C-alpha positions in Angstrom: 11.7 -6.5 1.2 8.6 -5.1 -0.7 10.5 -5.0 -3.9 7.3 -5.7 -6.2 3.3 -4.1 -4.8 0.3 -4.6 -6.5 -1.7 -1.5 -6.3 -5.3 -1.9 -7.7 -6.5 1.3 -9.7 -9.8 2.3 -10.0 -9.5 5.5 -12.1 -11.8 7.3 -9.3 -10.9 11.1 -8.0 -7.5 10.1 -6.0 -6.2 6.8 -7.7 -3.2 8.7 -9.2 -2.6 10.8 -6.2 -2.4 8.2 -4.5 -0.2 6.2 -6.7 2.0 9.1 -6.7 2.4 8.7 -2.4 3.0 5.4 -2.3 6.1 5.7 -5.0 8.1 6.5 -1.4 8.2 2.6 -0.7 11.4 3.1 -3.1 13.2 3.9 -0.3 12.6 0.7 1.5 13.6 -1.3 -1.5 10.7 -1.3 -4.0 11.2 -2.2 -7.8 7.8 -2.7 -9.7 4.8 -1.5 -9.5 2.3 -3.9 -10.6 -1.1 -1.7 -11.7 -4.4 -4.1 -11.5 -7.2 -2.7 -13.0 -10.4 -5.1 -12.6 -13.7 -4.8 -14.9 -16.6 -5.9 -12.4 -18.8 -7.6 -13.3 -21.0 -6.8 -11.3 -21.9 -3.4 -12.2 -22.5 -4.3 -16.3 -25.6 -4.9 -17.6 -27.1 -8.4 -17.7 -29.3 -10.2 -20.1 -31.2 -12.7 -18.7 -30.0 -15.7 -20.6 -26.9 -14.2 -22.2 -25.3 -12.4 -19.4 -23.0 -9.1 -19.7 -22.1 -8.2 -23.2 -19.1 -8.6 -24.5 -19.1 -5.6 -26.4 -19.5 -3.6 -23.3 -16.9 -5.3 -22.0 -14.4 -4.1 -24.6 -15.2 -0.8 -25.0 -14.6 -0.7 -21.1 -11.2 -2.1 -21.7 -10.1 0.2 -24.7 -10.7 2.8 -21.8 -9.4 1.1 -19.5 -5.9 1.0 -21.3 -5.8 4.4 -22.5 -6.6 5.8 -19.0 -4.1 3.6 -17.0 -1.4 4.8 -19.5 -1.0 7.9 -17.1 -0.1 5.7 -14.0 2.2 4.1 -15.8 3.8 7.2 -17.0 3.9 8.3 -13.0 5.4 5.1 -12.0 8.4 5.4 -14.3 9.4 8.4 -14.0 9.6 7.8 -10.5 12.6 5.1 -11.9 10.2 2.1 -11.1 9.3 -0.5 -12.8 5.1 -0.5 -14.2 3.5 -3.2 -15.4 -0.2 -3.5 -16.3 -2.9 -5.8 -15.5 -6.7 -5.0 -16.9 -9.2 -8.2 -16.0 -12.9 -9.3 -16.0 -14.7 -10.3 -12.8 -15.1 -9.8 -9.4 -12.2 -7.1 -8.1 -11.1 -8.7 -5.0 -11.1 -12.1 -6.0 -9.1 -11.0 -9.2 -7.2 -9.1 -7.4 -5.8 -12.3 -5.1 -5.5 -14.4 -8.5 -2.7 -11.5 -9.6 -1.3 -12.1 -6.6 -1.4 -16.1 -7.2 0.3 -16.1 -10.6 2.8 -13.3 -10.5 5.5 -14.2 -8.8 7.3 -12.1 -6.0 4.7 -9.6 -4.7 4.8 -8.8 -1.2 2.6 -6.2 -0.6 -1.0 -5.0 -1.6 -1.9 -1.7 -1.7 -6.1 -1.3 -0.8 -8.0 1.3 0.3 -10.7 3.4 -0.3 -10.3 6.1 -3.3 -13.6 8.3 -2.2 -15.3 9.6 0.8 -17.4 7.2 2.2 -21.2 7.9 2.4 -20.6 7.2 6.4 -17.5 9.2 6.5 -16.0 7.5 9.9 -15.4 4.1 7.9 -11.7 4.3 5.8 -12.5 1.0 3.8 -14.5 -0.4 1.2 -15.5 -4.0 1.0 -12.8 -4.3 -1.6 -10.2 -4.1 0.9 -11.9 -5.7 3.7 -12.3 -9.2 1.5 -8.6 -8.3 0.1 -7.1 -8.6 3.7 -10.2 -11.4 5.2 -8.9 -13.9 2.4 -5.4 -12.7 1.4 -2.3 -14.0 2.9 0.4 -11.3 2.5 0.6 -7.8 4.4 -1.6 -5.2 2.8 -0.8 -1.5 2.9 -4.2 1.1 3.7 -3.0 4.5 3.1 -6.3 6.5 3.9 -5.2 9.1 1.5 -6.5 12.5 3.5 -8.0 14.4 0.7 -10.0 11.5 0.0 -11.8 13.0 3.8 -11.1 16.4 3.1 -8.0 17.3 4.2 -6.4 20.1 2.1 -3.5 19.5 -0.3 -1.1 21.2 1.6 -1.8 18.4 4.3 -2.0 15.8 1.8 1.6 17.0 0.6 3.2 16.7 4.1 1.7 13.0 5.1 3.0 11.7 1.7 6.3 13.0 1.8 6.9 12.0 5.5 4.5 8.8 5.8 7.3 6.6 7.4 8.2 9.8 10.0 6.7 8.5 13.0 5.6 4.7 13.5 3.1 3.3 15.9 3.7 -0.8 16.7 1.0 -2.1 19.2 2.0 -5.6 20.4 0.2 -7.9 22.3 3.3 -10.1 22.9 2.0 -12.5 20.6 3.6 -14.4 17.6 1.7 -12.2 15.4 3.2 -9.4 16.8 6.7 -10.9 17.0 6.3 -11.4 13.0 5.0 -7.6 12.6 8.2 -6.0 14.5 10.6 -8.1 11.9 8.9 -6.2 9.2 8.9 -3.2 10.8 12.5 -3.4 11.4 13.0 -3.9 7.7 11.5 0.2 7.1 14.9 1.2 8.9 15.9 3.0 5.6 13.1 5.1 4.9 13.2 8.3 7.2 11.9 7.2 10.1 12.1 9.4 12.9 10.7 7.6 15.9 8.7 4.5 16.9 6.0 4.6 19.3 5.6 1.0 20.7 2.7 0.5 22.5 0.6 -1.8 24.8 -2.8 -1.7 25.6 -3.9 -4.0 28.4 -7.6 -5.5 28.5 -9.4 -3.2 30.9 -12.4 -5.7 31.1 -10.2 -8.4 32.2 -8.3 -6.0 34.4 -11.1 -5.3 36.4 -11.3 -9.1 37.9 -7.9 -8.6 39.2 -7.3 -7.6 42.5 -4.4 -4.7 42.7 -1.5 -6.6 43.7 -2.1 -8.7 40.7 -2.7 -5.9 38.6 0.9 -4.1 39.4 2.2 -8.0 38.6 1.1 -7.5 35.2 1.6 -3.8 35.0 5.3 -4.8 35.8 5.8 -7.9 33.6 4.1 -5.4 30.4 6.7 -2.7 31.4 9.5 -4.9 31.6 8.2 -6.4 28.1 8.2 -3.3 26.6 11.5 -2.4 27.8 12.8 -5.9 25.8 11.5 -4.6 22.5 12.5 -0.9 23.2 16.1 -2.6 23.6 15.7 -4.8 20.2 14.5 -1.8 18.2 17.4 0.1 19.3 20.0 -2.5 18.3 18.7 -1.6 14.8 18.7 1.7 15.1 15.5 3.0 16.0 14.3 6.1 18.4 12.3 4.4 20.7 8.7 5.8 23.0 6.9 3.5 24.9 3.4 3.6 25.9 1.6 1.7 28.3 -2.1 1.8 28.5 -5.2 -0.1 30.4 -8.4 0.4 27.7 -9.7 -0.7 24.9 -7.6 -1.7 22.0 -8.4 -0.4 18.7 -10.1 2.9 20.6 -7.1 3.9 22.8 -4.5 2.4 19.7 -6.5 5.0 17.6 -6.1 7.7 20.5 -2.5 7.4 21.2 -1.8 7.8 17.4 -3.8 10.3 17.3 -1.3 12.0 20.7 1.9 11.0 19.1 1.4 12.6 15.4 1.5 9.0 13.8 2.1 8.9 10.1 1.7 5.4 9.6 0.6 2.3 12.1 2.3 -1.0 11.5 0.2 -3.9 13.1 -0.1 -7.4 12.9 -3.1 -9.1 12.6 -4.7 -12.6 13.4 -5.6 -13.9 10.0 -8.6 -16.4 9.8 -11.2 -17.6 12.9 -14.6 -18.8 12.4 -17.2 -16.2 13.4 -19.7 -15.3 10.6 -17.4 -16.8 8.5 -13.8 -15.3 8.4 -12.5 -13.1 11.0 -9.3 -10.8 11.2 -8.8 -10.0 14.5 -11.2 -7.1 16.2 -8.9 -5.0 17.4 -6.6 -4.8 13.8 -9.7 -4.5 12.3 -10.5 -1.4 14.5 -7.8 0.5 13.7 -7.6 -0.2 9.6 -11.1 0.5 9.7 -11.6 3.7 11.8 -8.6 5.1 12.0 -7.4 8.3 9.7 -4.0 6.8 9.5 -1.9 4.6 6.9 -2.2 1.3 7.6 0.4 -1.2 7.3 -1.4 -4.5 7.8 0.7 -7.6 8.5 -0.5 -10.9 7.8 1.5 -14.5 7.4 1.3 -17.6 7.6 2.2 -18.4 11.1 -0.4 -16.0 12.2 -2.8 -17.4 10.2 -2.4 -20.8 11.7 -3.2 -18.8 14.6 -0.2 -17.6 16.1 -1.9 -15.6 18.3 -1.5 -18.0 21.0 -5.4 -17.2 22.0 -5.4 -20.3 24.9 -7.6 -20.8 27.7 -7.0 -23.0 30.3 -10.0 -24.2 33.3 -9.0 -25.4 36.2 -12.2 -27.4 37.7 -12.9 -28.4 41.2 -13.6 -32.2 41.6 -16.0 -33.4 39.5 -17.6 -36.5 38.3 -16.3 -36.5 34.9 -14.0 -34.0 32.9 -16.7 -31.7 31.7 -18.7 -32.5 35.2 -21.9 -33.3 32.3 -22.9 -36.8 34.5 -25.4 -37.9 36.7 -28.8 -37.3 37.7 -28.3 -33.6 38.7 -26.8 -31.9 36.7 -25.6 -28.2 36.8 -27.2 -25.5 34.5 -23.6 -23.6 35.3 -21.4 -26.2 34.0 -23.5 -26.8 30.8 -23.5 -23.0 29.8 -19.2 -23.5 30.3 -19.4 -26.2 28.0 -21.8 -24.2 25.7 -18.8 -21.6 25.8 -16.1 -23.8 25.0 -17.3 -25.7 22.2 -18.2 -21.8 21.1 -14.3 -21.0 21.5 -12.9 -24.2 19.9 -15.4 -23.6 16.9 -13.7 -20.0 16.8 -10.0 -21.7 16.4 -9.6 -21.0 20.9 -7.4 -23.7 22.5 -9.3 -24.9 25.3 -7.6 -27.3 28.0 -9.7 -28.5 31.6 -8.2 -30.2 34.1 -10.1 -31.7 37.1 -8.5 -32.3 40.4 -10.1 -34.8 40.9 -8.6 -36.7 38.4 -5.6 -34.6 37.3 -4.0 -33.4 40.8 -0.3 -33.3 39.9 -1.3 -30.6 37.0 -2.5 -28.5 39.9 0.6 -28.7 41.6 2.9 -28.3 38.9 1.4 -24.8 37.6 2.9 -22.2 39.7 0.0 -19.9 39.3 -2.7 -22.2 40.4 -0.4 -23.9 43.2 0.6 -20.6 44.6 -3.7 -19.8 44.6 -4.5 -23.1 46.4 -1.9 -22.9 48.7 -3.3 -19.5 49.9 -6.9 -19.8 49.8 -7.7 -23.5 49.7 -10.4 -25.2 47.6 -12.5 -22.2 47.4 -10.7 -20.6 45.3 -11.9 -23.1 42.1 -12.5 -22.9 39.4 -9.7 -20.8 38.1 -9.5 -19.6 34.7 -6.1 -18.8 32.9 -6.3 -16.9 29.2 -3.1 -16.1 27.6 -1.0 -17.1 30.4 -2.7 -14.7 33.1 -5.2 -15.8 35.9 -8.7 -14.2 34.3 -11.1 -15.1 37.4 -11.3 -17.2 40.2 -14.2 -19.1 42.6 -16.8 -18.7 39.9 -16.7 -19.8 36.1 -16.6 -16.6 33.5 -19.3 -16.0 30.8 -18.6 -16.5 27.6 -18.7 -13.4 26.8 -16.5 -12.4 29.1 -13.8 -14.9 27.8 -14.1 -13.3 24.3 -13.8 -10.2 25.7 -10.5 -10.9 27.3 -9.2 -12.8 23.8 -10.1 -9.7 21.8 -12.3 -11.9 19.2 -16.1 -10.9 18.9 -18.7 -13.4 20.6 -20.6 -15.8 18.4 -24.4 -14.6 17.3 -26.0 -18.7 17.2 -23.3 -21.0 19.8 -23.4 -24.8 19.4 -25.6 -25.9 21.9 -24.4 -29.1 24.3 -27.2 -31.8 24.0 -27.3 -33.6 27.4 -29.5 -36.5 28.2 -31.8 -37.1 30.8 
């Protein structure tokens, strides 16, 4: 599955130890490791008119050529094929260029190789940008010595990297894709996989007890389906269903279960402050002290997460309700929220009872609520196929929380003619 791995090497304190640690990928088919060192132009002395000195670059290239020999030797002694590439430029850009130019690279290994000044943050800016702008899986090793662990602990983790896997799922297409990647780790000595789903605590607060029980039952059944699928592939499985806050609770589960690697999908590109790669996956990658295999795929990058909102409005004069002499400010706020969500890649549909009554009767959840409660139950907001709020419109922030995305700092504004 990962026949050809790209390893960016910076010749820092733990660079070679980390390289030795990832040699275990040989057990799942790795045959070649591309060693890439980038001379960072942003750190070179710059002349105001002539830029950086080619003499300085030449000296640094000579040093890199010498230092990379030991890394090549380590790869060769493990029975793998090494390839060295030395570039000059902005590190993450050059690394991603190599991915495009070198056929067959299916995984990038990238992570902080020295202790962060902010000890709780476990990735550096290059890793963050590789994840943001790349489109292939990234392995973030979290080499424990970089954060103060003993040599014995490092060796234990490196030798048993695939021993206990945590697979978080939100039932999305990205999670299903990640599941297929996880199956490819079968030959790596996996002893147990913990399949976990965290029900959104904030979203569940809006649900009556009977509806919460219904969602809980549905999630238990889905976990059982995933468990059976993985058991058929030969894995030993444990399931965890929690109510909480995504990344925070997944990291807690990882500690409680003594997880050696987290295998998680990212929902890819969005439009928050330029690019977002999924708030839950980002929290796990950034703050967890466990190695993370982050799965990216074209389907996820195109919005495979399935971020969808359906709003069933009461009878309005038009599709948005923003017409006539007396415009309801609540509807203006709702329209602002919809514009912002669409900008973030969320699919939003609205249905007006006055114009589309048939749709209300064809949607089982909506029909049931209307039958029991009458028109006073409107508006009904459904997030990713689950009733989120009834009787009033949710705020933009509530919808972002339910979707697991960060609110925009500056939202589009609805222009209403007076």
